[in-house]
All heavy atoms as an XYZ file, in Angstrom:
742
protein
N      -1.188    -20.849      4.034
C      -0.173    -20.263      4.896
C      -0.898    -19.134      5.582
O      -1.912    -18.602      5.235
C       0.827    -19.650      3.912
C       1.788    -20.829      3.330
C       2.810    -20.310      2.248
N       3.500    -19.230      2.484
C       4.115    -18.728      1.453
N       4.054    -19.276      0.234
N       4.871    -17.697      1.589
N      -0.250    -18.740      6.762
C      -0.875    -17.801      7.563
C      -0.861    -16.460      6.874
O      -1.936    -15.709      7.055
C       0.013    -17.687      8.929
C      -0.188    -18.851      9.818
O      -1.220    -19.583      9.609
O       0.698    -19.002     10.597
N       0.110    -16.102      6.166
C       0.134    -14.843      5.455
C      -1.003    -14.654      4.520
O      -1.689    -13.665      4.327
C       1.438    -14.639      4.815
C       2.371    -13.644      5.463
C       3.671    -13.484      4.720
N       4.226    -14.937      4.871
C       5.390    -15.128      4.287
N       6.045    -14.334      3.626
N       5.936    -16.254      4.601
N      -1.280    -15.742      3.751
C      -2.409    -15.743      2.796
C      -3.839    -15.591      3.426
O      -4.610    -14.856      2.990
C      -2.301    -17.070      2.015
C      -1.181    -17.030      0.997
O      -0.629    -16.030      0.629
O      -0.755    -18.236      0.695
N      -3.861    -16.282      4.736
C      -5.052    -16.129      5.314
C      -5.339    -14.652      5.847
O      -6.380    -14.113      5.880
C      -5.080    -17.083      6.506
N      -4.269    -13.958      6.289
C      -4.341    -12.666      6.674
C      -4.832    -11.641      5.553
O      -5.617    -10.874      5.751
C      -3.002    -12.141      7.317
C      -3.018    -10.599      7.459
C      -2.699    -12.845      8.654
N      -4.148    -11.884      4.429
C      -4.571    -11.144      3.286
C      -6.120    -11.322      2.862
O      -6.766    -10.459      2.470
C      -3.662    -11.332      2.118
C      -2.498    -10.359      2.075
C      -1.389    -10.691      2.824
C      -2.566     -9.215      1.270
C      -0.391     -9.774      2.800
C      -1.433     -8.289      1.351
C      -0.338     -8.621      2.067
N      -6.427    -12.579      2.858
C      -7.847    -12.978      2.597
C      -8.850    -12.397      3.569
O      -9.886    -11.859      3.138
C      -7.967    -14.532      2.568
C      -9.233    -14.986      1.956
C      -9.549    -14.392      0.536
O      -8.408    -14.358     -0.258
N     -10.672    -14.143      0.116
N      -8.569    -12.400      4.872
C      -9.381    -11.919      5.797
C      -9.374    -10.457      6.006
O     -10.439     -9.896      6.051
C      -9.010    -12.722      7.254
O      -9.123    -14.018      7.044
C     -10.004    -12.202      8.361
N      -8.173     -9.883      6.066
C      -8.106     -8.376      6.381
C      -7.816     -7.552      5.110
O      -7.824     -6.339      5.281
C      -6.970     -8.237      7.448
C      -7.041     -8.922      8.730
C      -5.852     -8.651      9.618
C      -8.361     -8.450      9.467
N      -7.535     -8.169      4.107
C      -7.162     -7.487      2.909
C      -8.475     -6.982      2.123
O      -9.480     -7.309      2.518
N      -8.252     -6.268      0.998
C      -9.295     -5.920      0.194
C      -8.891     -5.977     -1.292
O      -7.571     -5.861     -1.520
C      -9.801     -4.582      0.537
C      -8.758     -3.471      0.558
C      -9.409     -2.213      1.152
O     -10.430     -1.524      0.591
O      -8.890     -1.807      2.079
N      -9.702     -6.066     -2.200
C      -9.392     -6.067     -3.577
C      -9.056     -4.743     -3.990
O      -9.671     -3.700     -3.720
C     -10.577     -6.604     -4.455
C     -10.774     -8.144     -4.225
O      -9.927     -8.889     -3.858
O     -11.916     -8.541     -4.502
N      -8.039     -4.691     -4.963
C      -7.680     -3.358     -5.637
C      -7.318     -3.597     -7.115
O      -6.738     -4.680     -7.401
C      -6.338     -2.919     -4.865
N      -7.624     -2.636     -7.913
C      -7.162     -2.653     -9.340
C      -5.791     -2.012     -9.338
O      -5.572     -0.835     -8.759
C      -8.126     -1.752    -10.118
C      -9.460     -2.508    -10.294
O      -9.464     -3.740    -10.341
O     -10.417     -1.805    -10.338
N      -4.767     -2.708     -9.684
C      -3.323     -2.286     -9.823
C      -3.011     -2.056    -11.239
O      -3.099     -2.937    -12.046
C      -2.415     -3.246     -9.123
C      -1.138     -2.791     -8.762
C      -0.157     -2.408     -9.536
C      -0.638     -2.655     -7.387
N       0.971     -1.926     -8.856
C       0.743     -2.177     -7.486
C      -1.223     -2.935     -6.110
C       1.438     -1.839     -6.467
C      -0.323     -2.724     -5.108
C       0.858     -2.171     -5.147
N      -2.552     -0.827    -11.614
C      -2.253     -0.585    -12.909
C      -1.331     -1.567    -13.585
O      -0.272     -1.879    -12.933
C      -1.575      0.861    -12.990
N      -1.755     -2.020    -14.671
C      -0.801     -2.960    -15.478
C      -1.272     -4.379    -15.191
O      -0.661     -5.305    -15.861
N      -2.330     -4.666    -14.329
C      -2.722     -6.034    -14.009
C      -4.131     -6.174    -14.440
O      -4.925     -5.370    -14.005
C      -2.419     -6.433    -12.532
C      -1.052     -6.574    -12.104
C      -0.321     -5.394    -11.729
C      -0.368     -7.724    -12.328
C       1.146     -5.571    -11.468
C       1.007     -7.887    -11.917
C       1.585     -6.740    -11.636
N      -4.560     -7.180    -15.159
C      -5.868     -7.401    -15.696
C      -6.963     -7.632    -14.580
O      -8.042     -7.267    -14.733
C      -5.809     -8.402    -16.697
C      -4.692     -9.256    -16.300
C      -3.672     -8.317    -15.666
N      -6.448     -8.410    -13.511
C      -7.398     -8.811    -12.519
C      -7.030     -8.051    -11.176
O      -5.963     -7.789    -11.007
C      -7.362    -10.328    -12.328
C      -7.715    -11.122    -13.550
O      -8.721    -10.765    -14.153
O      -6.923    -12.033    -13.884
N      -8.066     -7.838    -10.359
C      -7.889     -7.333     -9.042
C      -6.774     -8.092     -8.215
O      -6.646     -9.314     -8.389
C      -9.135     -7.341     -8.286
C     -10.143     -7.360     -9.431
C      -9.551     -8.199    -10.509
N      -5.993     -7.488     -7.415
C      -5.122     -8.038     -6.419
C      -5.575     -7.884     -5.023
O      -6.368     -6.938     -4.805
C      -3.671     -7.555     -6.658
C      -3.108     -7.845     -8.038
C      -3.572     -6.111     -6.383
N      -5.093     -8.591     -4.134
C      -5.474     -8.429     -2.731
C      -4.422     -7.659     -2.001
O      -3.171     -7.989     -2.035
C      -5.641     -9.866     -2.139
C      -6.396     -9.904     -0.898
C      -7.869     -9.796     -1.123
N      -8.583    -10.066      0.095
C      -9.766     -9.668      0.261
N     -10.450     -9.119     -0.759
N     -10.533     -9.720      1.379
N      -4.783     -6.598     -1.361
C      -3.881     -5.702     -0.755
C      -4.256     -5.418      0.766
O      -5.500     -5.667      1.050
C      -3.767     -4.348     -1.437
C      -3.302     -4.511     -2.819
C      -5.033     -3.514     -1.385
N      -3.463     -4.862      1.550
C      -3.775     -4.316      2.822
C      -3.472     -2.945      2.882
O      -2.279     -2.584      2.679
C      -3.127     -5.089      3.940
C      -3.596     -6.530      4.037
C      -3.131     -7.202      5.310
N      -3.644     -6.474      6.409
C      -3.008     -6.575      7.656
N      -1.943     -7.245      7.865
N      -3.601     -5.836      8.565
N      -4.331     -2.104      3.139
C      -4.165     -0.619      3.280
C      -4.052     -0.303      4.703
O      -4.841     -0.797      5.548
C      -5.324      0.257      2.669
C      -5.204      1.588      2.919
C      -4.288      2.476      2.278
C      -6.075      2.285      3.761
C      -4.255      3.769      2.547
C      -6.000      3.652      4.085
C      -5.055      4.341      3.476
O      -5.027      5.647      3.655
N      -2.970      0.445      5.075
C      -2.800      0.912      6.514
C      -2.535      2.346      6.574
O      -1.821      2.975      5.579
C      -1.603      0.062      7.096
C      -1.590     -1.452      6.958
C      -2.586     -2.027      7.942
N      -2.452     -1.687      9.276
C      -1.753     -2.327     10.189
N      -0.958     -3.348      9.773
N      -1.731     -1.908     11.488
N      -2.959      2.960      7.639
C      -2.587      4.383      7.813
C      -2.156      4.583      9.215
O      -2.814      4.048     10.180
C      -3.970      5.190      7.646
C      -3.751      6.748      7.415
C      -5.028      7.350      6.983
O      -5.505      6.982      5.943
O      -5.383      8.289      7.649
N      -1.151      5.231      9.298
C      -0.470      5.569     10.771
C      -0.235      7.087     10.953
O      -0.088      7.718      9.939
C       0.995      4.823     10.782
C       0.982      3.408     10.392
C       1.189      3.021      8.985
C       0.725      2.404     11.249
C       1.338      1.714      8.668
C       0.831      1.080     10.933
C       1.059      0.804      9.592
N      -0.471      7.375     12.113
C      -0.210      8.754     12.548
C       1.430      8.816     12.809
O       1.995      7.928     13.399
C      -0.823      9.153     13.770
C      -2.430      9.403     13.592
O      -2.732      9.643     12.398
O      -3.101      9.211     14.494
N       1.955      9.842     12.302
C       3.468     10.123     12.478
C       3.642     11.603     12.846
O       2.916     12.496     12.310
C       4.223      9.782     11.356
N       4.623     11.829     13.674
C       4.977     13.236     14.083
C       6.203     13.574     13.257
O       7.228     12.829     13.392
C       5.247     13.291     15.591
C       5.524     14.815     15.942
C       4.008     12.892     16.335
N       6.061     14.748     12.641
C       7.260     15.143     11.800
C       7.570     16.566     12.201
O       6.747     17.443     12.497
C       7.056     15.160     10.301
C       6.788     13.684      9.753
C       6.627     13.610      8.337
O       6.824     14.669      7.537
O       6.379     12.554      7.735
N       8.934     16.809     12.228
C       9.303     18.077     12.558
C       9.199     19.091     11.321
O       9.485     18.755     10.256
N       8.797     20.266     11.690
C       8.746     21.360     10.612
C       9.098     22.646     11.193
O       8.546     23.223     11.950
C       7.167     21.443     10.167
C       6.944     22.351      9.065
C       7.371     21.946      7.770
C       6.355     23.523      9.207
C       7.141     22.834      6.711
C       6.136     24.389      8.187
C       6.462     24.149      6.908
N      10.422     23.101     10.844
C      10.974     24.185     11.466
C      11.207     23.885     12.980
O      11.744     23.043     13.336
N      10.670     24.851     13.814
C      10.652     24.690     15.304
C       9.477     23.959     15.857
O       9.451     23.802     17.038
N       8.612     23.446     14.980
C       7.447     22.822     15.603
C       7.292     21.401     15.047
O       8.038     20.995     14.079
C       6.269     23.566     15.297
O       6.073     23.757     13.857
N       6.288     20.727     15.472
C       6.081     19.313     15.052
C       4.636     19.354     14.488
O       3.724     19.920     14.961
C       6.212     18.298     16.211
C       7.602     18.216     16.649
C       7.751     17.263     17.669
O       6.853     16.985     18.483
N       9.013     16.596     17.850
N       4.377     18.529     13.461
C       3.224     18.267     12.798
C       2.744     16.870     12.791
O       3.586     15.993     12.589
C       3.195     18.784     11.418
C       1.845     18.677     10.657
C       3.668     20.208     11.340
N       1.520     16.601     13.091
C       0.988     15.190     12.989
C       0.545     14.962     11.579
O      -0.353     15.774     11.083
C      -0.193     14.979     13.998
C      -0.738     13.674     14.185
C       0.217     12.604     14.619
C      -2.053     13.587     14.976
N       1.052     13.933     10.958
C       0.731     13.573      9.608
C       0.312     12.075      9.433
O       0.747     11.337     10.332
C       1.827     13.957      8.604
C       2.228     15.460      8.487
C       3.102     13.125      8.976
N      -0.282     11.829      8.407
C      -0.849     10.474      8.204
C       0.143      9.829      7.228
O       0.450     10.328      6.056
C      -2.182     10.368      7.672
N       0.870      8.676      7.669
C       1.637      7.866      6.751
C       0.685      6.797      6.270
O       0.108      6.031      6.977
C       2.840      7.264      7.501
C       3.918      8.201      7.802
O       3.988      9.181      7.134
O       4.841      7.920      8.503
N       0.703      6.618      4.864
C      -0.207      5.683      4.165
C       0.653      4.651      3.495
O       1.516      4.985      2.763
C      -1.186      6.279      3.365
C      -2.130      7.291      3.894
C      -3.028      7.956      2.893
N      -4.052      8.740      3.504
C      -3.956     10.092      3.605
N      -2.887     10.767      3.219
N      -4.859     10.780      4.316
N       0.304      3.393      3.614
C       1.039      2.275      2.955
C      -0.054      1.292      2.473
O      -1.033      1.035      3.117
C       2.109      1.597      3.882
C       3.203      2.580      4.258
C       1.444      0.833      4.949
N       0.409      0.629      1.379
C      -0.390     -0.518      0.846
C       0.627     -1.632      0.798
O       1.724     -1.587      0.266
C      -0.893     -0.173     -0.525
C      -2.098      0.749     -0.421
C      -1.212     -1.448     -1.273
C      -2.661      1.197     -1.666
N       0.204     -2.744      1.382
C       1.042     -3.994      1.397
C       0.411     -4.851      0.314
O      -0.795     -5.006      0.292
C       1.109     -4.558      2.700
C       1.791     -3.768      3.670
S       1.768     -4.515      5.406
C       0.221     -3.964      5.881
N       1.327     -5.596     -0.334
C       0.904     -6.481     -1.285
C       1.995     -7.735     -1.440
O       2.921     -7.572     -1.310
C       0.677     -5.859     -2.768
C       1.997     -5.308     -3.373
C       0.018     -6.813     -3.756
N       1.311     -8.954     -1.712
C       2.265    -10.091     -1.761
C       3.029    -10.061     -3.111
O       2.414     -9.617     -4.169
C       1.427    -11.356     -1.704
C       0.780    -11.551     -0.311
C      -0.158    -12.652     -0.335
N      -1.395    -12.269     -0.933
C      -2.494    -13.063     -1.007
N      -2.577    -14.080     -0.384
N      -3.556    -12.561     -1.732
N       4.239    -10.479     -3.085
C       5.116    -10.511     -4.227
C       4.450    -11.469     -5.321
O       4.641    -11.304     -6.516
C       6.505    -10.997     -3.914
C       7.212     -9.879     -3.258
C       8.775    -10.228     -2.963
N       8.876    -11.355     -2.172
C       9.976    -11.982     -1.864
N      11.084    -11.525     -2.302
N       9.965    -12.911     -0.860
N       3.705    -12.490     -4.791
C       3.087    -13.426     -5.790
C       2.079    -12.812     -6.700
O       1.738    -13.280     -7.720
C       2.470    -14.602     -5.053
O       1.417    -14.197     -4.088
N       1.454    -11.615     -6.151
C       0.480    -10.966     -6.966
C       0.997     -9.761     -7.787
O       0.551     -9.479     -8.831
C      -0.679    -10.470     -6.009
C      -1.415    -11.563     -5.484
C      -2.828    -11.184     -4.971
O      -3.711    -10.968     -5.651
O      -2.929    -10.989     -3.602
N       2.006     -9.030     -7.130
C       2.688     -7.880     -7.863
C       4.175     -8.067     -7.676
O       4.659     -7.685     -6.711
C       2.153     -6.567     -7.314
C       2.819     -5.437     -7.984
C       0.607     -6.355     -7.381
N       4.872     -8.646     -8.672
C       6.219     -8.994     -8.539
C       7.139     -7.822     -8.400
O       8.018     -7.886     -7.792
C       6.534     -9.865     -9.696
C       5.245    -10.071    -10.458
C       4.220     -9.237     -9.953
N       6.733     -6.686     -9.021
C       7.749     -5.582     -8.972
C       6.890     -4.241     -9.162
O       6.951     -3.641    -10.140
C       8.710     -5.665    -10.129
O       8.115     -5.882    -11.248
N       6.412     -3.791     -8.038
C       5.630     -2.523     -8.069
C       6.738     -1.388     -8.139
O       7.857     -1.650     -7.715
C       4.970     -2.443     -6.607
C       5.749     -3.340     -5.826
C       6.335     -4.424     -6.655
N       6.358     -0.243     -8.749
C       7.357      0.832     -8.920
C       6.699      2.093     -8.601
O       5.393      2.293     -8.582
C       7.782      0.893    -10.409
C       8.643     -0.361    -10.751
C       6.609      1.093    -11.430
N       7.518      3.099     -8.253
C       7.065      4.442     -7.950
C       6.211      4.901     -9.081
O       6.468      4.733    -10.302
C       8.425      5.333     -7.803
C       8.080      6.741     -7.496
O       6.977      7.051     -7.049
O       8.929      7.616     -7.742
N       5.034      5.445     -8.775
C       4.131      6.059     -9.779
C       3.019      5.116     -9.974
O       1.974      5.630    -10.778
N       3.029      3.782     -9.684
C       1.912      2.950     -9.949
C       0.603      3.471     -9.271
O       0.694      4.075     -8.244
C       2.195      1.567     -9.388
C       3.065      0.642    -10.105
O       3.459      1.033    -11.209
O       3.356     -0.428     -9.794
N      -0.590      3.258    -10.032
C      -1.761      3.669     -9.597
C      -2.496      2.467     -8.988
O      -2.641      1.361     -9.592
C      -2.582      4.287    -10.649
C      -4.068      4.725    -10.357
C      -3.938      5.842     -9.259
C      -4.768      5.092    -11.532
N      -3.103      2.614     -7.812
C      -3.870      1.535     -7.137
C      -5.230      2.077     -6.688
O      -5.246      3.174     -6.091
C      -3.077      0.982     -5.849
C      -3.847     -0.118     -5.197
C      -1.766      0.549     -6.200
N      -6.328      1.375     -7.098
C      -7.656      1.785     -6.793
C      -8.246      0.696     -5.979
O      -8.410     -0.389     -6.352
C      -8.432      2.112     -8.064
C      -9.825      2.518     -7.630
C      -7.758      3.118     -8.904
N      -8.816      1.047     -4.748
C      -9.382      0.077     -3.855
C     -10.759     -0.068     -4.416
O     -11.659      0.852     -4.668
C      -9.487      0.633     -2.410
C      -8.078      0.948     -1.706
C      -8.410      1.399     -0.252
C      -7.225     -0.297     -1.744
N     -11.138     -1.274     -4.846
C     -12.377     -1.682     -5.449
C     -13.605     -1.263     -4.639
O     -14.520     -0.515     -5.198
C     -12.476     -3.154     -5.854
C     -13.799     -3.557     -6.393
C     -11.302     -3.574     -6.736
N     -13.711     -1.566     -3.379
C     -14.968     -1.358     -2.590
C     -15.220      0.184     -2.459
O     -16.347      0.601     -2.605
C     -14.782     -1.983     -1.332
N     -14.262      0.965     -2.273
C     -14.370      2.342     -1.920
C     -14.114      3.238     -3.003
O     -14.576      4.474     -3.087
C     -13.486      2.777     -0.719
O     -12.136      2.693     -1.121
N     -13.367      2.836     -3.997
C     -12.978      3.718     -5.121
C     -11.795      4.620     -4.898
O     -11.410      5.461     -5.594
N     -11.325      4.506     -3.675
C     -10.179      5.398     -3.295
C      -9.045      5.091     -4.177
O      -8.706      3.935     -4.413
C      -9.741      5.210     -1.805
C     -10.803      5.648     -0.882
C     -10.543      5.530      0.446
N      -9.479      6.418      1.019
C      -8.965      6.298      2.243
N      -9.375      5.291      3.140
N      -8.027      7.210      2.608
N      -8.247      6.160     -4.611
C      -7.160      6.036     -5.554
C      -5.883      6.480     -4.833
O      -5.921      7.575     -4.253
C      -7.474      6.970     -6.752
C      -8.671      6.650     -7.564
C      -9.145      7.756     -8.587
N      -7.929      8.140     -9.432
C      -7.738      7.555    -10.645
N      -8.634      6.611    -10.984
N      -6.797      7.987    -11.407
N      -4.876      5.683     -4.918
C      -3.564      5.928     -4.542
C      -2.454      5.799     -5.534
O      -2.562      5.059     -6.437
C      -3.215      5.051     -3.361
C      -4.212      5.009     -2.220
C      -5.415      4.256     -2.186
C      -4.014      5.942     -1.172
C      -6.303      4.389     -1.082
C      -5.059      6.039     -0.154
C      -6.072      5.314     -0.048
N      -1.393      6.660     -5.351
C      -0.338      6.499     -6.247
C       0.989      6.151     -5.385
O       1.212      6.837     -4.301
C      -0.014      7.907     -6.861
C       1.126      8.008     -7.796
C       0.800      7.820     -9.253
N      -0.428      8.321     -9.903
C      -0.849      7.858    -10.992
N      -0.274      6.899    -11.684
N      -1.831      8.281    -11.439
N       1.616      5.293     -5.759
C       2.832      4.895     -5.061
C       3.898      6.023     -5.101
O       4.125      6.648     -6.234
C       3.542      3.639     -5.643
C       3.151      2.304     -5.118
C       1.560      2.141     -5.336
C       3.943      1.207     -5.705
N       4.578      6.345     -3.989
C       5.584      7.360     -3.941
C       6.820      6.775     -3.408
O       6.857      6.356     -2.294
C       5.055      8.617     -3.099
O       4.824      8.145     -1.689
C       3.827      9.216     -3.689
N       7.845      6.835     -4.086
C       9.119      6.202     -3.579
C       9.233      4.728     -4.117
O       8.349      4.216     -4.593
N      10.377      4.193     -3.690
C      10.561      2.847     -4.062
C       9.966      1.931     -3.018
O      10.250      2.021     -1.886
C      12.153      2.591     -4.238
C      12.773      3.391     -5.304
O      12.065      3.493     -6.345
O      13.870      3.726     -5.219
N       9.164      0.969     -3.538
C       8.594     -0.066     -2.499
C       9.749     -0.867     -1.916
O      10.813     -1.088     -2.459
C       7.718     -0.984     -3.421
C       7.365     -0.071     -4.598
C       8.658      0.786     -4.834
N       9.419     -1.326     -0.607
C      10.520     -2.155      0.149
C       9.818     -3.471      0.461
O       8.556     -3.536      0.635
C      10.818     -1.484      1.387
C      11.346     -0.005      1.164
C      12.738     -0.007      0.695
C      13.251      1.527      0.553
N      13.609      1.932     -0.710
N      10.661     -4.505      0.551
C      10.255     -5.870      1.061
C      10.415     -5.883      2.578
O      11.467     -5.537      3.022
C      11.084     -6.983      0.368
C      11.004     -7.031     -1.062
C      10.721     -8.208      1.086
C       9.573     -7.613     -1.617
N       9.296     -6.114      3.372
C       9.385     -6.230      4.713
C       9.986     -7.599      5.127
O      10.236     -8.454      4.277
C       8.065     -5.816      5.419
C       6.994     -6.918      5.238
O       7.157     -8.005      4.600
O       5.750     -6.576      5.716
N       9.993     -7.864      6.458
C      10.582     -9.082      6.969
C       9.610    -10.292      6.697
O      10.228    -11.459      6.724
C      10.963     -8.961      8.496
C       9.804     -8.682      9.378
C      10.170     -8.458     10.843
N       9.084     -8.011     11.553
C       8.191     -8.845     11.968
N       8.200    -10.069     11.792
N       7.098     -8.280     12.777
N       8.414    -10.016      6.346
C       7.543    -11.161      6.081
C       7.404    -11.419      4.562
O       6.584    -12.157      4.077
C       6.142    -10.816      6.621
C       6.095    -10.726      8.172
C       4.703    -10.422      8.637
C       4.668    -10.340     10.145
N       3.417     -9.920     10.658
N       8.218    -10.690      3.762
C       8.271    -10.939      2.287
C       7.196    -10.243      1.583
O       6.961    -10.581      0.331
N       6.589     -9.197      2.038
C       5.473     -8.469      1.300
C       6.175     -7.094      0.886
O       7.107     -6.633      1.536
C       4.438     -8.148      2.365
C       3.828     -9.169      3.046
C       2.830     -8.747      4.139
N       3.516     -7.977      5.134
C       3.086     -7.684      6.244
N       1.866     -8.034      6.578
N       3.863     -6.988      7.290
N       5.596     -6.656     -0.250
C       5.912     -5.314     -0.607
C       5.196     -4.256      0.294
O       3.996     -4.381      0.536
C       5.592     -5.040     -2.037
C       6.446     -5.641     -3.083
C       5.948     -6.746     -3.923
C       7.680     -5.380     -3.430
N       6.981     -7.101     -4.724
C       8.133     -6.197     -4.552
C       8.636     -4.484     -2.959
C       9.269     -6.237     -5.008
C       9.865     -4.364     -3.545
C      10.193     -5.286     -4.599
N       5.888     -3.368      0.800
C       5.331     -2.166      1.530
C       5.503     -0.992      0.631
O       6.689     -0.679      0.286
C       6.028     -2.075      2.919
C       5.393     -0.885      3.629
C       5.785     -3.364      3.697
N       4.433     -0.400      0.203
C       4.537      0.744     -0.735
C       3.853      1.918     -0.088
O       2.725      1.978      0.368
C       3.624      0.366     -1.985
S       4.032     -1.120     -2.715
N       4.734      2.997     -0.015
C       4.199      4.328      0.408
C       3.397      4.883     -0.533
O       3.723      4.911     -1.776
C       5.352      5.162      0.937
C       4.868      6.672      1.402
C       6.156      4.518      2.092
N       2.146      5.304     -0.254
C       1.250      5.773     -1.282
C       0.778      7.284     -0.781
O       0.735      7.721      0.305
C       0.017      4.892     -1.269
C       0.456      3.559     -1.913
C      -0.693      4.807     -0.081
N       0.246      7.976     -1.721
C      -0.481      9.287     -1.512
C      -1.791      9.173     -2.164
O      -1.845      8.604     -3.264
C       0.298     10.450     -2.152
N      -2.876      9.564     -1.583
C      -4.199      9.585     -2.090
C      -4.353     10.661     -3.093
O      -3.886     11.889     -3.047
C      -5.218      9.730     -1.035
C      -6.620      9.379     -1.433
C      -7.547      9.130     -0.252
O      -7.297      9.326      0.931
O      -8.618      8.594     -0.557
N      -4.982     10.224     -4.232
C      -5.347     11.132     -5.303
C      -6.659     11.749     -5.171
O      -7.618     11.162     -4.630
C      -5.135     10.584     -6.600
C      -3.704     10.115     -6.956
C      -3.570      9.813     -8.358
O      -4.478      9.309     -9.047
O      -2.429     10.027     -8.903
C-alpha cells in the first residue's frame, strides 16, 4: 500500500512506551502563528503520525523516543485520526 511505502521511506523508528519493539513514525514540525495579548508569536507545532496497525490506541502522556536521534517527546492532548487513517499526535519535546 502507498501509505506503508511512505512510512517505510519517510518514517523513522521510535520506541513507544508500552510496546516492546520499535514502531515506524513520521515526525513533522510546522510553524504556526498564535495570538498572545495584542501581539502574535511564531511557535512550532510538533506532531508524530503513526499507523493504527502499529499503535492501536495512543493516549495523552505516552512517551515516544526517536531511535536515531534519541529525541524524546510526550503526547499532549488526545490523538486524532486523520483522513488517511493515521493517528496524529501532538507532542512536546522533553
